[in-house]
C-alpha positions as CSV (number, residue, x, y, z in Angstrom):
1,T,-10.9,68.0,38.3
2,G,-12.5,65.9,35.5
3,G,-10.4,67.7,33.1
4,L,-7.1,67.7,35.0
5,T,-7.5,64.1,35.5
6,M,-8.3,63.8,31.7
7,G,-5.0,65.5,31.0
8,V,-3.1,63.0,33.2
9,M,-4.6,59.8,32.1
10,E,-5.7,60.5,28.6
11,P,-4.3,63.6,27.1
12,H,-4.6,62.7,23.7
13,L,-8.2,62.4,23.9
14,P,-10.6,65.4,22.9
15,V,-13.0,66.4,25.5
16,V,-16.6,67.8,24.8
17,G,-19.3,68.0,27.1
18,S,-20.3,68.2,30.8
19,S,-20.5,64.4,31.9
20,G,-17.4,65.2,34.4
21,G,-19.5,67.6,36.2
22,V,-22.6,65.4,36.5
23,Y,-20.1,62.8,37.9
24,T,-18.7,65.7,40.2
25,M,-22.5,66.0,41.6
26,L,-22.9,62.2,41.9
27,G,-19.6,62.0,44.2
28,A,-20.8,65.0,46.3
29,R,-24.0,63.0,46.5
30,V,-22.2,60.1,48.2
31,V,-20.6,62.5,50.8
32,N,-23.8,64.2,51.4
33,L,-25.5,60.5,52.3
34,M,-22.4,59.8,54.4
35,I,-22.4,63.1,56.6
36,N,-26.2,63.8,56.9
37,K,-27.4,60.1,57.3
38,E,-29.2,60.9,60.7
39,N,-31.2,63.6,59.0
40,M,-32.8,61.3,56.3
41,P,-34.2,58.3,58.5
42,N,-37.0,57.3,56.4
43,T,-35.4,57.8,52.9
44,W,-31.8,57.0,53.4
45,Y,-31.8,53.3,52.2
46,C,-33.8,54.2,49.4
47,R,-31.4,57.2,48.3
48,V,-28.1,54.7,48.8
49,A,-30.3,52.1,46.8
50,C,-30.7,54.2,43.7
51,L,-27.3,55.7,43.8
52,A,-25.8,52.3,43.9
53,L,-28.0,50.9,40.9
54,F,-27.2,54.2,38.9
55,L,-23.2,53.8,39.6
56,G,-23.4,49.9,39.3
57,E,-25.5,50.0,35.8
58,D,-22.7,52.8,34.7
59,I,-19.9,50.3,35.5
60,V,-21.8,47.5,33.7
61,N,-22.5,49.9,30.8
62,Y,-18.6,50.6,30.8
63,Y,-17.9,47.0,30.3
64,L,-20.3,46.1,27.9
65,F,-20.4,49.0,25.6
66,Y,-17.2,50.6,25.9
67,K,-16.2,53.4,23.2
68,E,-13.0,54.5,22.4
69,G,-14.0,58.2,22.2
70,T,-15.4,58.4,25.8
71,S,-13.4,60.3,28.2
72,N,-13.8,57.7,31.4
73,A,-10.9,59.6,33.0
74,A,-13.0,62.9,33.2
75,H,-15.7,60.6,34.7
76,I,-13.6,59.3,37.3
77,G,-11.9,62.7,38.0
78,G,-15.3,64.3,38.5
79,F,-16.6,61.8,41.0
80,I,-13.3,62.0,42.8
81,C,-13.6,65.9,42.9
82,G,-17.4,65.5,44.1
83,V,-16.0,63.1,46.9
84,L,-13.3,65.0,48.0
85,Y,-14.6,68.6,47.7
86,G,-18.3,67.9,48.4
87,G,-17.9,67.6,52.1
88,Q,-16.5,71.1,52.2
89,V,-19.3,72.5,50.0
90,L,-22.4,70.8,51.5
91,E,-23.8,71.6,54.7
92,N,-23.4,69.3,57.5
93,F,-26.5,69.6,59.7
94,N,-24.9,67.6,62.7
95,K,-21.2,68.0,63.0
96,R,-19.4,64.9,64.6
97,P,-15.9,65.0,65.2
98,F,-15.4,62.1,63.1
99,E,-17.1,64.0,60.0
100,L,-14.7,67.0,60.7
101,K,-11.8,65.0,60.5
102,L,-13.0,63.0,57.5
103,V,-13.6,66.3,55.6
104,M,-10.3,67.8,56.7
105,W,-8.7,64.7,55.3
106,F,-10.7,64.8,51.9
107,K,-9.5,68.7,51.6
108,R,-5.9,67.5,52.2
109,I,-6.1,64.9,49.5
110,F,-8.0,67.0,47.2
111,V,-5.3,69.8,47.4
112,L,-2.4,66.8,46.8
113,Y,-4.4,65.5,43.9
114,I,-4.9,68.8,42.1
115,V,-1.2,69.9,42.7
116,F,0.0,66.3,41.3
117,C,-2.2,66.6,38.1
118,I,-1.0,70.2,37.2
119,L,2.8,69.3,38.1
120,W,2.2,66.2,35.9
121,Y,0.7,68.1,33.0
122,V,3.0,71.2,33.0
123,T,6.2,68.8,32.9
124,Q,5.2,67.0,29.8
125,E,6.9,67.6,26.5
126,P,5.1,70.0,24.1
127,G,3.3,68.2,21.5
128,K,4.0,64.8,23.0
129,P,1.9,64.5,26.3
130,Q,2.3,61.1,28.0
131,G,-0.7,59.7,29.8
132,L,0.2,58.3,33.4
133,F,0.2,54.6,32.3
134,E,1.9,55.0,29.1
135,S,5.6,54.3,28.3
136,A,6.1,57.2,26.0
137,G,4.3,60.5,25.0
138,H,3.0,60.9,21.4
139,C,0.2,62.6,19.6
140,R,-2.1,61.1,16.9
141,Q,-1.4,62.5,13.5
142,R,-4.4,63.4,11.4
């Protein structure tokens, strides 16, 4: 999903690495903390604080040390994937009706998101892809 998001938001930027996958695991961790809170009575607040500190530091790092070559769209797409798909993959030890509905809605949103990204990507003019917030497609000449 990080790669699909990158193809929609920043189609001109080459992507290397696995940071989108790391953000997928962080997003899945957020869902795990939401649906299994009662199974972590002694450590839940510490886990949330550690995750919030990491994500907060990452946001501050983005604003202070922004680099042109970093695909932030891949990071955001990976996090979205983790949040929307994590509830389906991770085990929910005490299934409550609200959690089941939440996971079902996350699944629907995830499918719509994937379909949108694929449709956006395949409808672009070859050689001149357009990002979602760009007015016209282009490619950098080397």
